C-alpha positions in Angstrom: 80.9 60.0 -206.7 78.8 57.5 -204.8 80.6 55.3 -202.3 79.2 52.1 -200.8 80.4 50.1 -197.8 78.2 47.0 -197.6 80.0 45.9 -194.4 79.1 49.1 -192.6 75.7 49.5 -194.4 76.6 53.0 -195.5 76.3 55.0 -198.7 77.6 58.5 -199.3 78.6 60.9 -202.0 81.9 62.8 -202.3 83.4 65.1 -204.9 85.7 63.3 -207.4 88.7 65.2 -206.1 88.2 63.7 -202.6 87.3 60.2 -203.7 90.6 58.5 -203.2 91.3 60.2 -199.8 87.8 59.4 -198.5 88.0 55.7 -199.5 91.4 55.3 -198.1 90.5 57.0 -194.8 87.3 55.0 -194.3 89.0 51.6 -195.1 92.0 52.4 -192.9 89.8 53.5 -190.0 87.0 51.0 -190.2 88.5 47.9 -191.9 92.2 47.9 -191.0 93.1 49.0 -194.5 91.3 46.3 -196.3 89.5 47.6 -199.5 85.9 47.2 -198.4 84.3 50.5 -199.2 84.2 51.2 -202.9 82.7 53.4 -205.6 79.3 52.1 -206.5 80.0 49.2 -208.8 77.4 50.3 -211.3 79.0 53.7 -211.6 82.5 52.2 -211.8 81.4 49.9 -214.6 79.9 52.8 -216.6 83.0 54.9 -216.2 85.2 52.0 -217.3 83.0 51.5 -220.4 83.2 55.2 -221.2 87.0 55.2 -220.9 87.3 52.1 -223.0 85.1 53.6 -225.7 87.1 56.8 -225.7 90.3 54.8 -226.1 88.7 52.8 -229.0 88.9 49.5 -227.1 85.2 48.7 -227.7 85.2 49.4 -231.4 84.9 46.5 -233.9 88.1 45.9 -235.9 
């Protein structure tokens, strides 16, 4: 999963199973726990759309 931290100017990729731990550690160590680093917003949006589609939330009634 791609992670972006615009404040630090960094981008990296981590396996999905390490995503939460990596984000938490970076934000805790670099940003006093504030949620600055995040999954690439484009990827996060695509995943959210796929989940909504799987749940039938995007289908016409």
